N, C-alpha and C positions, 0 to 999 in steps of 0.2 A: 359168628366170630366174636371173640371176647375183646372188648376194647381195652386200650391201655389206661392205667390209672394215672392220667395227667390231666392238668386243667387246660382246656382249649383256650385259644386266644380270646374268643368271645366272652367265655366265662371269666377269665382273668380281668378283662376290661369291666365286666359287670361287678367283679369283686372290688375294683378300685373305687367305683362309684358307690358301692355299698359301704365300705368301711370309712370313707371320707365324710359321709353324711349321717343322717339319722337313720331310723328304721326304714328298710326298704321292703317293697312287695308285701308279703304276708309273714314277715319275720316275727318271731316272739314265742318264748317259753314262759308263759305268763302264770304268775301266782294266782291261786284261786281267791285269795282275799285281796288281790288287786287285778282283776280282770281288765282287758283293754276296752273298756266301755266306750270311750270316745271314738276309738278306731272302728268299732263295730257300728256305732251310731252313724258316723259320717260316711263310712265306706259301704255299708250294707244295709243301713236302716234297720238294724237289729239291736234291741236292748235286752240282754239276758236278765230275767227277774231273779231275785235272791233264791226263790224256790227252785228255779231251773238249775242254778249253780249248785245248790245243796244236793239236788237229786243226782246230778252228774258226779259230784265229788264223792258222795257216799255210795254210789254204785260201783266206783272204781276200786280195784284192789291191787296191792303191790305184792309180787312174788319175791320171797327171799332168795330165790335162785337168780334174780336179776332181770325181771321182766314185769309186764303189767297185764291186767285182765279186767273183767267187770262181771258183776252180777247180771244175769240175763233171764232169770225166772224168780217167782215169789218163793220158790222152795230151795234156795241156796246154790243154784246152778251157776257156775263161773266158766266164762269162756276166755281162753287165751290162745297163744299160738302152740302148734305142735312142738316147735323147737324151744319154746319156753318150758313146756311140760316134759321135754325129752329127758331131763335129768331124772325125773321120777319114773318115767317109763323104763329107763335103763335099770334103775334100782329095783323095780318090780318084776323085771324080766328074769328068766331062768334059762339054762341051756335048752330046755324043752319048749319054752314059750317066749319068743322074742317080741315084746310088745312094740318096740320101736319099728321093727320091720313089718309085722303083721297087723298092727293096730289092735284096738280093743273096743268092745261094746258091752257095757253092762245093762242088760234089758230089765233087770230087777234090782231093787235096792240092795238085796243080799249079795249080789255079784259085784257091787262097786268095791274096788280095791283101796284100802287105806294107805296113803303115802307115808313112807317111813320118817321123813324129816321136813315136810313142806310146811311153811308158815305164810300165811296171807295176812296182810295188814290193810285195814280200811281207815282212811284219814277222817276223823270225826270233827276236829276243829283245829284252829290255828291261833296262837297267842303271841303277840310281839313282846319279847323280853330283852330287847336291845339294851335299854337303859340299865337293867340290872347287871347284865354281863359286862358292858363296857365300864360301868362304875366301879367294877371290882379291880380294874387296872388303874393304879394310881400314877400320877405324874412322877417321873424320876425313877420308876421301877426299872430294873434291868430286864433284858428279854427273858431270862430264866424266871424272874419273880413274876413278870407279867403273864407268862405262859402258865405258871402254877396257879395264879389267882384267877385266870380266866377259866382254867379247867375245873378249879374248885367251884366256881360259881355255876358253871354248866351242869356239873354232877349234882349239886344241891338242888338246882331248879328241877332237873329230871326226876330225882328221888321224891322230892316233895310232891310233884304232880302225880307221880305213879302211886304214891301212898294215898293221895287224896281221891284219886279216880279209879285206880285199878287198871288203867290203860297203859299201853306202851307209850312212853313219852320221850321224844327225841328233840334236842336243841339242834336247829339247823342253822349253819353259817351261810349268810347270803352276802352277795357283793364282796366276796373275799374277806369279810369281817366288818363290813360297815353296818350290817344288821344282823340280828339273831331272832329266829322265830321258834317257838315251841310247838311241835306237832304232836297231837293226841291221836293215837291209833287204837282202834279195836283190833285185837290180835286173835287169829284163828289158827289152831294147830291140828284140828281133826279134819283133814281134807282127803277126799276119796276120788279116785279115777273113775270117770263114767264113760267117756268116749275118746278115741283117738283114731284117725284114719291111718292107712298104711304110709310108711315113710315115702314110698314111691310117688304118691300124689301130694303129700305134705310138703316134700322138698323136690318136686318134679324139676328136672334139669340139674339138680345137684350143685356141686361147686362151680361148673362152667356157667351156670345161670345166675349164681348168687350175686346180688347187687346189679343185676341186669334187668332189662325190661324191653319187650314184652315178657310177662311171666304167666304161669299156669299152675298155681299152687293152691291146694286146700289146706293151708297151714293153720289148722285149728285144733283145739283140744279142749275137752269139757271135764270139769271137776265138780264135785258137790261138797259144800262146806257143812260140817256138822258141829253141834254144840250140845253137850249133855246127852249125846247118843241120838239126837234128832236133827233133821235137816234145819238149817238156819233159815229164819224168815227175815231176810234183810229189810231195813226200813225203806230202801230204794233199790230199784233194779232197772235195767234198760229194756224197753219193749223192742222187739226186732221187727224192722220194717221189711216186709217180704219183697217189696219192689225195689228198695234200696235207693241209691243216689243216681243222679244223671249228670251229664256234662254241664258244667257252669254252676252246679249247686254250691252254696255255702255249706261247708262242713267243719266240725270241730273234732280235735283229737284230745283226749284226756288220758294222760299216762305218766310214766315215771322216768323221764330221760336221765341217763346216768351221770354224765359229766361233760361240760363244754369248757372251752378255753377262750371264749370270745372277748372277755374283758381283759385278757393278759396283755401286758406291754410287749414291745418288740423284743427286748432282751429275754423276756420269759418265753416267748415263742421261739426264739433262737435256741434257747436251751432244750426245748422239746424237740427241735429240728436236729440239733447236733448231738444230743446225749440220750435223752429219755426214749424217744421213738426208736433210734437205731439199736439201743440195748434191748428194748422190748422185742423188736423183730428178730434179733439174733436168737433170743430165747424161744420165740414162737416157731421159727424155722426149724430148729434142732428138735423141739418136741414134736412138731408135725411129722418130721422124718422118721423119728424112732417109732412113733405110734402107727404110722402107716406101714413101716416094715413089719412091725409086730402083727398088725391086723391081717396082713397078707399071708401069714403062715398057716391060719386055720379059720374056719367060720366061727368057732367059739372065741378065738382071740378077737376077731373083728366085732363080734357082739359086745365083748367086755369094754372095748375102748371106742366104740362108735360115736357116742355123744361127745366125749372129750376130744376126739379127733376133729369132729365137726366144728367145735368151739374154737380150736386153733386155726383151722382153715378160714373160718369166718373172721376171726381177729386179724389174721395175716392180710386178708384183702382190705379189711377196714383201715388198718394202720398204714398200709401202703398208699391208700387214697389220701388220708390225712397228710402224711408225709410229703406227698407230691404237692399238696397245696402249700405246706410250710417251705418247701424248697423253691417256690415261685417268687422271684425277687419283686415282682409287681405287687403281690399281696402284702408283703412285709413293708415295702415302701409306702404303700397306701395306708397301712396301719400306723406307720410313723407319722404321716401327715394328719391323720385323724387325731393322734395324741397331741400334736402341735396346735391343732385347731381348738382343743379344749383350753389351753393356756391363752391363746388369742382371744377367744370368746370371753374368758373371765377378765382379761385386761380391758376389753371393749366395754364390759359392764362395770368397770371401775373397781373390780375386786383384785387388786394387785397383790395383796398379802396372800390371798388364797392361791393365786397364780404361782407365786413363788413357792408356797408349800407344796403345790402340785408338782413343780418341776424337781424339787428336792426329793419328793417321794419317787418320781421316776428314776432319779439317780440312785436312790437307795435300792430299788429293785434291781438295777443293773449290777450293783455291787453284790447283792445277795446272790444273784445267779452266778457270779464268779465263784463264790464260795460253794454254792450247790454242786458245781461241776466237780469239786474236789471230794465232796461227801457222798455223792449220789450212789456210786457203784457199791460201796459197802453197805449202805442203807438198803439198797435194792436186794443185795444178796442175803443179808442177815436179818434185818428186821422185817422186810417184806417177805422173807422166807423163800426167795427164788432159788437159793442154793440147796434147798431141801424139798424137792418136789416129790412129796410123799404125804398122803393123807394121814398115815400113821404117825409121822413126825408132828404134823400140825395138831393132831389129837394130843400127843404127848406134850407139846409146848402149851397147849391150852390148859391142860391139867396142871403143869408146873406153875404157870403164871396165875391161874385161878387160886391155887393154894396160897400163893404169896401175897396176892393182891387183897384177898379176903382178910388178911391180918391188919390191914390198914383202915383207917376211917374212909368211908365211902368218898368223901371229897378229895382225898389224896391219891386215889387209884388211877391206874391207866384208864383212859376213857371207856374202852370197850368192856371193862370189868366193873362198871358202875352197877349198883343194885337194880336199877330200872331195866337194865339190859340182860340180867342174869337168866331170866326164864328162857329167852330166845337162844342164848348161849348154851344153856344146858340141853335144850331140845336137839341142837346140832351135835353136841358132844356125845349124846347118848343114842344117836341114830342107829338103827339096826340094819342099815343098808350094807350090802355085801362089800367087802374089801378083798381084792385078789392079790395074793402074794406075788405072782409072776409079774403083774402090772406094776406093783409097788417096787419090786427089785429093779425093773427096767427103768422106771422114771427116777428113782433115787440115785441109781448109779450114774445116769447121765448128768443129773444136776450136780452131784459130787464132783464128777469129771469137769464140768463147767467151772465150779469153784476153784478147782486146781489150776485150770487154764487161765482164769481171770486174775487170781491173786498170786500165783506161783507157789511152788512146792515149799519154799522157805517161810512162807507167811505163818504166823502163829496160829491163826484160826484154821488154816488147812491142816497143819500138824495135829492140832487138838481134835479135828473132826475125823481125819483119815486114820489116825492111830497107827501110822507106818504101814498102811495097807492100800492096795489098789482101790479105786473107787468101786469097782464091781464086787470085789471081795468084801469090802466094808459094807456095802449095801445088803449083800446076802446075809451077813452076820446080824445086822440091825433088823431086817425084816423077819428073818427065821427066828430070831430070839425074843421078839417082843410079844407081849400079851395084849397090846393096846387094841388089837382087832376085836377083842371080847368085851362086849358092853358091860358085863358084870365086873370085869377088872377095872373098867374106867369108873364105874360107880363106886367101886371100893376105894379107889385112890381119891376120888372127889369127896367122898364122905370122910376119909381119914385125914384130909388136909395136909398140912406141911409135914407132920409126922410120917404119914404114909408115903409121901413123895421122897422124903429123906431116907426111908428105909428100903425103898424100891431098888431092886437090882436089875430092873428091866433095862436092856441096853438103849431103847429109844428114849425112855424117860432120863436116863443118865446123859445121853447126848443132848437132849433139850435143856437139862440143867447146866451142862457145860457150856453151851453156846449162849445161853440167855444173858449172862452178864455183859458179853460183848455186844449182843443185839440191843440190850437196853441202853448201853452206853452210846451206841451210834444213834439210836432213836432220840436220846436226850439232847445230843448235839444237834440233830436235825430239827427237832422241835424248837430249840432255843435259838439257833443260829439262822435257820431258814424259815420255818412255818410262822413263828411269832413275829419276826420283823416283817415278813411278807404281809401278814394280816394288818399290821399297823400301817404299812405303806399303801396297801390297797384300799384301806378305809379312807385315807386321805384323798386317793384318786377317785373313789366312788363319790365322795362328798363334792368333789370338784366338778364331776360330770353332772351331778344333780344341780349344782349352782349354775352351770353353764347352759344345760338343756332342759332342766326341769326333772321331775321325779318319775316321769313316764318311761322308765327304763327297766327292763326285766333283768333279773339276776342270772348268772350262769347256772346251768343245770346241776342238781345235787341229788339225784335219784329220789326226789320228792315229787309229789303230784303237780303237774303243770297242764295248762290249757294252751292249745295252739289253734289258730284260725287259718283257714284256707279255702280254696275252691277246687273242685274236680276239674282237672284240665290236662290235656295232652301237651305235647311240646314238639319242637322241631329239631332233628339231629341229622347232620350231613345233608341238609336240604330236603329231607324226608319228614313228613308229618307222622308223628308217633300218636296213635289214637289213645283216648282217655281210658279205654277198657279193652280187655281180651274177652274171649268167649270159650265155652266148652268146645265149639267146633274148632277153634284155634289150637286147643290142646291136643286133640287127636291129629291135627295137621302137623304140630310141632313134633310129635312122636314119629310120624311117617317121614318128616324131613331128616330125622336122625336115625332112620332105619331101625327104630325101636331098640336101639342099643342103650344100655345103662349109661347115665342116669335118666334117659329119656324114654323110659318104659312105664306106661300106665299100669295100674293094678289090673289083674285079671277080671275082677268084678266090674270094673268100669267098662270093659269091652262086653262083658255079659249083659250089662244093663244099658248099653249105649243107645239102643233103639228107643228106650223109654225117656231119654233125656231131651230137654228143650235146648237145642244146640246153640240158639242165639243168646242163651242166658249169659249175662255179664259175669266173668269169672274174677279176674283181678282188675284193679283200677288204680290210677295215679292221681295224686292231689298235691297242691303246693304247701300243705301243712308242715310246719317246722318240727321235725323229729330228729332223734339220734338214738344210739344204742340204749336200751332200757325201755324204749317206747314199744318194743315188740309185744304184741298182744293188746295194745291200746285200742279201745273202741273208737270208731268213728261215728259221730252222731250228727243229725241234721238239726235244723232250727227248732224242731219240736223236742229235741233231746232223744230221739229214737235212734236205735242202733242200725247203721246202714253198711257197716264194714268193720274190718279189724286189721290194723296195721301189722305187717310182717317184714318189711324191708324198706330200703331206699334204692334208688337206682345209683349207678356209678358216680354221677355227678353230685349226688347228695352227701358224698363222703366228707366233703370239705365243711359241711355244716357244724362239725365239732369245733371249728375255729371261726367260722363266718357263714352267713346265710346268703344264698342267692336263689332266685326262682326262675332264672332263665331257662334252665334245662333240668335242674335238680328237682326231684319229686320223691314223695313218700309213696310206698306201694301197699295196697291193702287187698284183702279178700272181700268181695262183694257179698252183701247179705243175701241176695238172690241165689248166688251160687251155693251158699251154705244150706239154705232151705232146699234147693233142688237136689243137692247131693244127698242130704240126710233122707229126703223122701224117696228119690228114685234109685240111688245106688245102695244106700245102707238100709233102707227101709226102717228107719228108726222112728216109727210112728209115735212112740211114747215120748221121745224127746221133742218131736215136732209139737205134739199137743202141749207140752209144758212150755216150750219156747214161744209159742203163739197164744198162750192163755191171755184172756182179756184181764 
C-alpha cells in the first residue's frame, strides 16, 4: 500500500528538535574543501587524508541532465542511474529500437553509441573568490547597481579563469551570498552508451514504488568517456568492492545535490508553501495528465514521451512530500524558534550590534517575500518559460538572446551567456536529438492555454502571443512553420548573429523576439527587487549564524559536489522493523505478490537465469546519508574509498530533506555493489564489463 505523503507525529517531533539545535544525526551536505573532519574523528574515529578526498572528488562526475555518477574503471567507464541516463536512452532510441524498454549492451567498442548532447563535468579544484565578488558591491549602491556590479565581477572571474586554464569555470554562490567559490571543471562531451538494463528491472515497481522501501531496482547505466577519439584515462576512479557494505558500516555519498532551502527564514518558507510549490504542482499535474493521455493512444506515442512523463511523475511525488512538510505548523514554529535562538545567542555573547543587524535582515526578507508574491507569477511564466513548454521555443529564445548578448562586453551579459559557458550552451543548442512535432504541438498548446487561464484574455502578453487565435491553432502554426528543428538552420542563425535573427521570418524566432522584451523586463525587476536584496540580507544572516555557532555549518545545496556521511541502517515503521537491505529472492517474491502485473514484472531474462542467481545477494539497501534530488547516481563508498553502492532514491520520509534533515525514519536508497556484479555476471553475462570493473 502506498503511504500518504505526510509527516508523522514522531517525525514532526524529531524535526522540532532538529531545527531548534545544531546539526543532528548525520546531517550535512559538506563542501569538499571543508569536510566534516571533527565530526568524523569524534564520532567514527576516521580522518580522511587529502589524497582520499582528492581521489573521491576527481572520480565523481556531474551530468548536465541533472544527476551524478563516477568513474569506475581506468578506461573511462562511468556508472550512473538508469533514470539519469534515460534522457540519452530516449534520444538514442527509434521506433524499431526502444533502448529505455529493452536496454542495451555494447560488447565491443564499435557498438558503443555516442550520446547526442551529454556533457559530463569533473571538479578539479575550488578557489575562494568571496572577497573579490563582495568588494565589487560598494556601500550606498542601489540594488540595481549592486546586482550589475556583482554580475560583472562574477563574469570577469569566470572568463579569466577559463582563458587561463581552458576548463569550465563557474562561480558558485554559497550561504545565499555570504561566500563565493570558483569551481574548475574538466568538461567531457564525447560520451557513449555502453550498458543499460531493461526498464522493467531498473524501475521495478514503477510509480507505485517510487520513493518507497523496500525496493528491488537495478537502477544503473554505464557510459564511456572519450577524448580525442580514445577512451579517457581518468586520474582517479573508484574500485568496486564485490562484497559491498553491511549493516552498521560507515559510508560516504559523493554527488551533486540540486537545491535545498534549509537556511531559508520562515517568511521565505511560507512563500514556498503558499505560492511557489502550489504553482509548480499545478503545472506538473496538467503536464502529467496530457502526456499520459497522449502515451496511451499508441506504443509509439508512449515511447516518445516516456522519459518526460516519468520526470513529471517523480517531481509530483517529491513536491507533494516537501509541501506536506511546509504545511506542518510544528516545523515552521520550530524554525522560528531556531531563528530567535540565533539573536539570543549573539546577545549572550555580547554581540548586540550584530544581533540587531540580524533582526533587521530577517525583517527585510519578510518584506522581500511580500514583493515576490506580486512578481513571481509573471516571472515564472515568461522568464522561466513555463508558458512556452516547447523545446523549439527554447531553442529559438536561446538563438535570439545569444545574438543580442554577444554584442555586449562579456561582463555586461546575462549570466548564462558569459564566454566561459558558451561551449556548453552551443553543445545543447546544436543537439541532433529528435524533436517530434506532435509532442511539441501538444505541449505548447497546453502551456499557451495555461498562459491564457492565468493572465486572462485581455492581458497584452496573451494578445501578443496568441495573435487572436486559439492556443491549439497557434501552437499548430508555430510548430509546423518553424525550421528550428533543423540543426543546420540553428547553426546558420547562430553564425549570422543579430542580422540573421532580424531577417528571419521563422514564426518561432519571431515569437521569441516578441516575448523577449517582456521577459527581460520581469527578469530585471526580479533580480533587482528580489534576488539582490535577498543575497544581501542572507549574507548578514549567515555571518550572524557563524558568529553565534561557529563556521562548522554547511551551505544549502547548489548542484555542486558535496560529501555526506552516514551509516547503513534500517528503521522502524508502524512498529515493524524495516531491514537494511533487500535481496534477489525478495524481488521475485515482490513480483509474485503483485501477480506479475505491470509495473511489477521482472524481465524475461531474469526468469531464464533465475536458477543461476545467488538469491540471498543484497539488492537494494538504505543508509542515513543526507541526499536530495541531483544525488541520483552518486557513488556510495566505504572507509577505503571503494565503491559499495549507487544512490537512486530516498524513501517517503526523506522528501522533507529539501527543507530539513531527520534520520529517524528517513533514508537514502542505493543499489548494492554485490547486486551489480551478480546481475552483470549471471543475468547479462557481461564478462568484458566485469573484467574492466574488477581490474586491479
